[in-house]
TORLO-619882 format. One line per field, with one value per residue (C-alpha): residue in one letter; x, y, z. Coordinates in steps of 0.25 Angstrom, whole numbers, plus 2048, in hexadecimal, padded with zeros to 3 digits. Layout:
BEGIN
code a;...
u X;...
v Y;...
w Z;...
This chain:
BEGIN
code m;a;d;l;k;y;e;i;t;e;h;i;a;v;l;s;e;s;p;k;g;w;k;k;e;l;n;l;i;s;w;n;g;r;e;s;k;y;d;i;r;d;w;a;p;n;h;e;k;m;g;k;g;v;t;l;s;k;e;d;l;d;k;l;k;d;v;l;s;n;l;k
u 546;552;555;550;559;554;557;54E;557;54D;53F;536;527;51E;511;509;509;501;4FC;506;511;515;518;517;523;52A;538;546;54A;556;554;55E;569;562;55F;555;547;539;532;524;521;51C;525;524;52A;53A;539;53B;530;52B;51E;51D;520;524;532;532;53D;53E;538;52C;529;529;51F;516;517;512;507;503;502;4F9;4EE;4E1
v 367;36C;37B;384;38F;39C;3A9;3B4;3B9;3C3;3C7;3CA;3CC;3CB;3C5;3C6;3C5;3BF;3C4;3BE;3C5;3B9;3BE;3B6;3BB;3B7;3B7;3B1;3A7;39E;392;389;392;38E;398;3A3;3A0;3A7;3A3;3A7;3A4;3A9;3AF;3B3;3C1;3C2;3B5;3AD;3A2;39E;397;38D;394;391;392;396;397;3A3;39B;397;3A4;3A9;39F;3A3;3B0;3AC;3A5;3B0;3BA;3B2;3B0;3B8
w 541;53C;53F;533;530;528;524;51F;513;50F;514;509;50E;51A;513;521;52F;53B;546;54E;547;53E;52F;523;51B;50D;50F;509;512;512;519;51F;517;509;4FF;503;4FE;4FF;50B;510;51F;52D;536;544;549;546;53F;54B;546;539;533;528;51B;50C;506;4F7;4ED;4E3;4D9;4E1;4E6;4D8;4D4;4E0;4DC;4CF;4D3;4DE;4D2;4CB;4D6;4D5
């Protein structure tokens, strides 16, 4: 697998934390030097490892926000 380069350009929120110290976070991340996108994933302490996650454009995030606000 090719090297994956990332830069957390803005830390937005910690959504939860596991007993082992991993945190589910919402961040703006630039992947491989591209434009930053919103990203939700688990991170080990000090961000040395990451779990699988989902990356969203601003449009995706706006749509998700609308969907979540309409949930009962």
